[in-house]
C-alpha atoms as an extended CHARMM CRD file, in Angstrom:
* protein
*
        93  EXT
         1         1  MET       CA              0.0000000000        0.0000000000        0.0000000000  PROA      1               0.0000000000
         2         2  ARG       CA              1.4930000000        3.3300000000       -1.0180000000  PROA      2               0.0000000000
         3         3  ASP       CA              0.4600000000        6.5400000000        0.6800000000  PROA      3               0.0000000000
         4         4  GLN       CA              0.8220000000       10.0510000000       -0.7040000000  PROA      4               0.0000000000
         5         5  ALA       CA              4.1960000000       11.5790000000        0.0110000000  PROA      5               0.0000000000
         6         6  THR       CA              4.4120000000       14.9380000000        1.7520000000  PROA      6               0.0000000000
         7         7  VAL       CA              7.3370000000       17.3250000000        1.7130000000  PROA      7               0.0000000000
         8         8  SER       CA              8.9820000000       17.6270000000        5.1110000000  PROA      8               0.0000000000
         9         9  ALA       CA             10.9700000000       20.5640000000        6.5000000000  PROA      9               0.0000000000
        10        10  MET       CA             14.1660000000       18.4650000000        6.5510000000  PROA      10              0.0000000000
        11        11  LEU       CA             16.7450000000       18.8020000000        3.8040000000  PROA      11              0.0000000000
        12        12  CYS       CA             18.6930000000       15.9830000000        2.2090000000  PROA      12              0.0000000000
        13        13  PRO       CA             22.1890000000       15.9510000000        3.7340000000  PROA      13              0.0000000000
        14        14  VAL       CA             23.6730000000       14.9930000000        0.3410000000  PROA      14              0.0000000000
        15        15  CYS       CA             22.0390000000       17.3420000000       -2.1870000000  PROA      15              0.0000000000
        16        16  HSD       CA             20.1550000000       19.7950000000        0.1160000000  PROA      16              0.0000000000
        17        17  VAL       CA             16.7290000000       19.2150000000       -1.4620000000  PROA      17              0.0000000000
        18        18  GLY       CA             13.5670000000       18.9780000000        0.6580000000  PROA      18              0.0000000000
        19        19  LEU       CA             12.8830000000       15.3790000000        1.7270000000  PROA      19              0.0000000000
        20        20  HSD       CA              9.5710000000       13.7260000000        0.9850000000  PROA      20              0.0000000000
        21        21  MET       CA              7.9230000000       11.7970000000        3.7890000000  PROA      21              0.0000000000
        22        22  SER       CA              5.9290000000        8.6400000000        3.1710000000  PROA      22              0.0000000000
        23        23  ASP       CA              4.2450000000        6.1730000000        5.5110000000  PROA      23              0.0000000000
        24        24  ARG       CA              4.5950000000        2.5530000000        4.4000000000  PROA      24              0.0000000000
        25        25  GLN       CA              2.8450000000       -0.0590000000        6.5230000000  PROA      25              0.0000000000
        26        26  GLY       CA              3.2740000000        2.0020000000        9.6700000000  PROA      26              0.0000000000
        27        27  VAL       CA              6.9240000000        2.9220000000        9.0190000000  PROA      27              0.0000000000
        28        28  GLU       CA              7.6920000000        6.5910000000        8.3310000000  PROA      28              0.0000000000
        29        29  ILE       CA             10.2600000000        6.9320000000        5.5550000000  PROA      29              0.0000000000
        30        30  ASP       CA             11.9640000000       10.1710000000        4.4650000000  PROA      30              0.0000000000
        31        31  TYR       CA             13.4470000000       10.0650000000        0.9700000000  PROA      31              0.0000000000
        32        32  CYS       CA             15.1350000000       12.4530000000       -1.4350000000  PROA      32              0.0000000000
        33        33  PRO       CA             13.4870000000       12.7470000000       -4.8560000000  PROA      33              0.0000000000
        34        34  GLN       CA             16.7650000000       13.8290000000       -6.4390000000  PROA      34              0.0000000000
        35        35  CYS       CA             19.4760000000       11.4420000000       -5.1830000000  PROA      35              0.0000000000
        36        36  ARG       CA             16.9410000000        8.7930000000       -4.0340000000  PROA      36              0.0000000000
        37        37  GLY       CA             18.5320000000        8.5600000000       -0.5860000000  PROA      37              0.0000000000
        38        38  VAL       CA             16.3800000000        7.0970000000        2.1900000000  PROA      38              0.0000000000
        39        39  TRP       CA             16.3950000000        8.1230000000        5.8610000000  PROA      39              0.0000000000
        40        40  LEU       CA             14.5350000000        6.6140000000        8.7720000000  PROA      40              0.0000000000
        41        41  ASP       CA             13.5090000000        8.2070000000       12.0490000000  PROA      41              0.0000000000
        42        42  ARG       CA             14.6320000000        6.7380000000       15.3710000000  PROA      42              0.0000000000
        43        43  GLY       CA             13.0180000000        3.3500000000       15.9480000000  PROA      43              0.0000000000
        44        44  GLU       CA             11.8200000000        2.8910000000       12.3620000000  PROA      44              0.0000000000
        45        45  LEU       CA             14.6590000000        0.5110000000       11.5030000000  PROA      45              0.0000000000
        46        46  ASP       CA             13.7810000000       -1.5610000000       14.5760000000  PROA      46              0.0000000000
        47        47  LYS       CA             10.1970000000       -1.8700000000       13.2910000000  PROA      47              0.0000000000
        48        48  ILE       CA             11.4510000000       -3.1170000000        9.9290000000  PROA      48              0.0000000000
        49        49  ILE       CA             13.7820000000       -5.6510000000       11.5820000000  PROA      49              0.0000000000
        50        50  GLU       CA             11.0090000000       -6.9600000000       13.8590000000  PROA      50              0.0000000000
        51        51  ARG       CA              8.7640000000       -7.5870000000       10.8760000000  PROA      51              0.0000000000
        52        52  SER       CA             11.4730000000       -9.3530000000        8.9090000000  PROA      52              0.0000000000
        53        53  VAL       CA             12.4010000000      -11.7230000000       11.7540000000  PROA      53              0.0000000000
        54        54  GLN       CA              9.0160000000      -13.4630000000       11.8550000000  PROA      54              0.0000000000
        55        55  PRO       CA              9.4910000000      -17.2300000000       11.6830000000  PROA      55              0.0000000000
        56        56  ALA       CA              8.8960000000      -18.8910000000        8.3510000000  PROA      56              0.0000000000
        57        57  PRO       CA              6.0720000000      -21.4290000000        8.1740000000  PROA      57              0.0000000000
        58        58  ALA       CA              7.1680000000      -25.0200000000        8.6810000000  PROA      58              0.0000000000
        59        59  PRO       CA              7.4430000000      -26.9550000000        5.4100000000  PROA      59              0.0000000000
        60        60  ALA       CA              4.9330000000      -29.6920000000        4.7910000000  PROA      60              0.0000000000
        61        61  ALA       CA              6.0680000000      -33.2500000000        5.3740000000  PROA      61              0.0000000000
        62        62  PRO       CA              7.2140000000      -34.8280000000        2.1020000000  PROA      62              0.0000000000
        63        63  GLN       CA              5.1220000000      -37.6560000000        0.7590000000  PROA      63              0.0000000000
        64        64  MET       CA              6.9290000000      -40.9480000000        0.4470000000  PROA      64              0.0000000000
        65        65  SER       CA              6.7320000000      -42.2710000000       -3.0870000000  PROA      65              0.0000000000
        66        66  TYR       CA              9.1070000000      -45.1230000000       -2.3180000000  PROA      66              0.0000000000
        67        67  ARG       CA              8.7050000000      -47.3110000000        0.7240000000  PROA      67              0.0000000000
        68        68  PRO       CA             11.9040000000      -49.1670000000        1.6140000000  PROA      68              0.0000000000
        69        69  ASP       CA              9.9410000000      -51.7850000000        3.5880000000  PROA      69              0.0000000000
        70        70  ARG       CA              8.2840000000      -53.0100000000        0.3520000000  PROA      70              0.0000000000
        71        71  ASP       CA              9.9660000000      -55.0010000000       -2.3610000000  PROA      71              0.0000000000
        72        72  TYR       CA              8.9650000000      -55.8780000000       -5.9000000000  PROA      72              0.0000000000
        73        73  ARG       CA              7.0560000000      -59.0130000000       -4.7920000000  PROA      73              0.0000000000
        74        74  ASP       CA              4.7560000000      -57.1050000000       -2.4490000000  PROA      74              0.0000000000
        75        75  ASP       CA              1.3060000000      -56.7480000000       -3.9600000000  PROA      75              0.0000000000
        76        76  GLY       CA              0.2220000000      -54.1260000000       -1.4130000000  PROA      76              0.0000000000
        77        77  ARG       CA             -2.4650000000      -56.2060000000        0.3310000000  PROA      77              0.0000000000
        78        78  GLY       CA             -0.3360000000      -56.8360000000        3.3830000000  PROA      78              0.0000000000
        79        79  TYR       CA             -1.1340000000      -60.5360000000        3.6350000000  PROA      79              0.0000000000
        80        80  PRO       CA              1.6260000000      -63.1020000000        3.1930000000  PROA      80              0.0000000000
        81        81  LYS       CA              1.0250000000      -65.5500000000        0.3940000000  PROA      81              0.0000000000
        82        82  LYS       CA              0.4870000000      -69.0710000000        1.6390000000  PROA      82              0.0000000000
        83        83  ARG       CA              1.9900000000      -71.9360000000       -0.1950000000  PROA      83              0.0000000000
        84        84  ARG       CA              0.7890000000      -75.4430000000        0.0120000000  PROA      84              0.0000000000
        85        85  LYS       CA              2.7930000000      -77.6260000000        2.3450000000  PROA      85              0.0000000000
        86        86  SER       CA              4.4660000000      -80.6320000000        0.8850000000  PROA      86              0.0000000000
        87        87  PHE       CA              3.9130000000      -84.0580000000        2.3620000000  PROA      87              0.0000000000
        88        88  LEU       CA              7.5830000000      -84.0670000000        3.5110000000  PROA      88              0.0000000000
        89        89  GLU       CA              7.0220000000      -80.9940000000        5.7020000000  PROA      89              0.0000000000
        90        90  GLU       CA              4.1600000000      -82.7220000000        7.4310000000  PROA      90              0.0000000000
        91        91  LEU       CA              6.3340000000      -85.7590000000        8.1340000000  PROA      91              0.0000000000
        92        92  PHE       CA              9.1820000000      -83.8000000000        9.7420000000  PROA      92              0.0000000000
        93        93  ASP       CA              7.1440000000      -81.1920000000       11.5880000000  PROA      93              0.0000000000
């Protein structure tokens, strides 16, 4: 959001032109229209730093496309395949 700039009574310390004052999101900024220098009042830089230090949102958990616990023989049903016992297994069991 950009507010209308007003000319302040302060002069630019570089080129001695009247500074324009603008309020951007609650921060008062004085700037020179000629050399494009920017000056902040006391405490304005602290406001900018406080806003920039806000923690970033936590990234979403990645979706697993590969599951290391599955191999190529797994059909995804979760049930082990039963094989028919041979008559020898029944003898020695």
